[in-house]
C-alpha positions as CSV (number, residue, x, y, z in Angstrom):
1,X,18.5,11.7,-5.1
2,X,15.3,11.6,-4.9
3,X,13.0,14.8,-5.0
4,X,12.1,14.2,-1.7
5,X,12.5,12.1,1.8
6,X,10.4,8.8,0.8
7,X,10.3,9.5,5.5
8,X,11.1,11.6,7.4
9,X,12.9,9.8,9.8
10,X,13.9,6.9,7.3
11,X,11.5,4.0,9.0
12,X,9.7,2.0,6.6
13,X,7.1,-1.2,7.2
14,X,8.1,-3.7,4.6
15,X,5.2,-5.9,3.5
16,X,4.5,-8.3,0.3
17,X,2.8,-9.2,-2.9
18,X,3.2,-12.5,-4.4
19,X,7.4,-12.9,-3.9
20,X,8.1,-8.8,-4.2
21,X,8.5,-6.5,-1.3
22,X,7.6,-3.3,-0.6
23,X,7.2,-0.9,1.4
24,X,5.2,2.5,2.8
25,X,6.6,5.0,5.7
26,X,5.8,4.3,8.8
27,X,4.6,8.0,9.4
28,X,1.5,6.8,6.4
29,X,0.2,3.5,8.4
30,X,-2.3,4.0,11.0
31,X,-2.5,0.4,11.9
32,X,-1.7,-3.0,10.7
33,X,-4.9,-5.2,11.3
34,X,-5.7,-9.3,10.5
35,X,-8.3,-9.9,7.9
36,X,-11.8,-8.2,8.7
37,X,-15.7,-8.4,6.9
38,X,-15.4,-6.5,4.1
39,X,-19.4,-5.2,3.1
40,X,-19.0,-4.8,-0.6
41,X,-20.2,-1.6,-2.2
42,X,-21.7,-2.0,-6.3
43,X,-20.2,-0.1,-8.5
44,X,-16.5,0.6,-7.4
45,X,-13.5,-1.1,-9.3
46,X,-12.6,-4.6,-9.7
47,X,-10.2,-3.9,-6.7
48,X,-11.8,-2.0,-4.1
49,X,-13.1,-4.0,-1.8
50,X,-15.8,-2.5,0.4
51,X,-15.6,-1.4,3.4
52,X,-14.8,-1.8,6.5
53,X,-16.3,-0.6,10.4
54,X,-12.8,-0.2,12.5
55,X,-13.1,1.2,15.7
56,X,-15.9,3.1,14.6
57,X,-15.1,4.5,11.4
58,X,-16.4,3.4,8.0
59,X,-13.0,3.0,6.1
60,X,-13.0,1.6,2.1
61,X,-10.5,-1.1,1.8
62,X,-8.5,-2.1,-1.7
63,X,-6.3,-5.1,-2.8
64,X,-3.6,-4.1,-3.5
65,X,-2.9,-7.3,-5.5
66,X,-5.5,-6.5,-8.3
67,X,-4.9,-3.3,-7.9
68,X,-1.4,-3.4,-9.6
69,X,-3.3,-6.3,-12.2
70,X,-1.9,-9.8,-10.2
71,X,-4.2,-12.6,-9.6
72,X,-6.2,-12.6,-6.8
73,X,-5.3,-15.2,-4.2
74,X,-7.6,-16.6,-1.3
75,X,-7.1,-15.1,2.2
76,X,-4.6,-16.6,4.4
77,X,-3.5,-16.6,8.1
78,X,-0.4,-14.0,7.1
79,X,-2.6,-11.8,4.5
80,X,-2.8,-8.3,6.2
81,X,-4.6,-4.2,6.1
82,X,-2.4,-1.7,6.4
83,X,-4.4,0.9,7.4
84,X,-2.7,3.9,5.5
85,X,-3.3,7.5,6.6
86,X,-3.0,10.7,4.0
87,X,-4.7,14.0,4.5
88,X,-7.7,13.8,3.0
89,X,-8.2,9.8,3.3
90,X,-7.6,7.1,5.6
91,X,-7.7,3.4,3.7
92,X,-7.1,-0.1,4.3
93,X,-4.4,-2.0,1.5
94,X,-5.1,-5.3,2.0
95,X,-1.5,-7.2,1.1
96,X,-0.5,-11.0,1.6
97,X,2.0,-10.0,4.6
98,X,3.3,-7.4,6.6
99,X,7.0,-8.6,7.1
100,X,9.5,-5.7,9.1
101,X,9.7,-2.1,10.0
102,X,13.5,-1.4,9.0
103,X,15.6,1.9,8.9
104,X,16.8,2.5,5.2
105,X,18.3,6.2,4.7
106,X,17.6,8.2,2.1
107,X,21.2,8.0,0.6
108,X,20.6,4.1,-0.2
109,X,17.2,4.8,-2.1
110,X,18.4,4.6,-5.8
111,X,15.8,5.4,-8.9
112,X,13.4,2.5,-10.2
113,X,14.8,0.8,-12.8
114,X,12.4,1.1,-15.8
115,X,10.9,-2.0,-15.0
116,X,9.7,-3.4,-12.1
117,X,7.4,-7.1,-11.2
118,X,3.6,-5.6,-12.6
119,X,3.5,-2.7,-11.1
120,X,3.8,1.1,-13.0
121,X,6.6,2.7,-12.5
122,X,4.2,5.6,-11.3
123,X,3.9,4.0,-8.3
124,X,7.1,3.8,-7.0
125,X,8.9,5.9,-5.7
126,X,12.5,4.7,-5.6
127,X,14.6,1.1,-4.9
128,X,16.6,-0.3,-1.9
129,X,18.6,-3.0,-1.4
130,X,18.3,-4.2,2.5
131,X,19.8,-7.6,3.3
132,X,19.9,-8.8,0.1
133,X,16.4,-7.7,-0.5
134,X,15.2,-5.4,-3.4
135,X,12.0,-4.0,-1.3
136,X,10.0,-0.9,-3.5
137,X,9.1,2.0,-1.8
138,X,5.4,3.0,-3.7
139,X,4.1,6.2,-3.6
140,X,0.8,6.4,-1.6
141,X,-0.3,9.5,-3.4
142,X,-0.2,8.2,-6.6
143,X,-1.2,4.2,-6.0
144,X,-4.4,6.3,-4.5
145,X,-4.9,9.1,-6.5
146,X,-7.8,7.5,-9.2
147,X,-9.9,6.1,-6.3
148,X,-9.4,9.2,-4.4
149,X,-11.0,11.0,-7.9
150,X,-13.5,8.1,-8.7
151,X,-13.8,4.7,-6.9
152,X,-13.8,5.8,-3.2
153,X,-16.1,9.7,-3.6
154,X,-19.3,7.9,-2.7
155,X,-17.4,7.4,1.3
156,X,-16.2,11.4,0.7
157,X,-19.5,14.4,2.4
């Protein structure tokens, strides 16, 4: 069993990167947006694409493909920015597509196998099977940890 609940109510947002599906707890997701014009910020990591002005809030944008070491692709009609909210920051994550919201009961969550595609096992809280699909449950705090300490420092006041 997991150390902590992935979500409070078992609901996750499923999104796609390459041919793999990932999920984040809905309570960490503020919005799902179509692509916006991104303003580049100098001297940030390559996966930090820049910032957007989202309803008056300057929000840093991270390309999750680049964060996980995948190749960059052109923006398509299905590309989305998932706005995630943590206690110390709000960040937008560029994903290939945002698919569904599903219920994942805690008992359906398994420990991650030793290797999952191209992402670091440290970023993963667990995996679940849903309608014959393998969905990787991400640990957002760990995915964003480096950015919080290094790349996004320019946004803190």
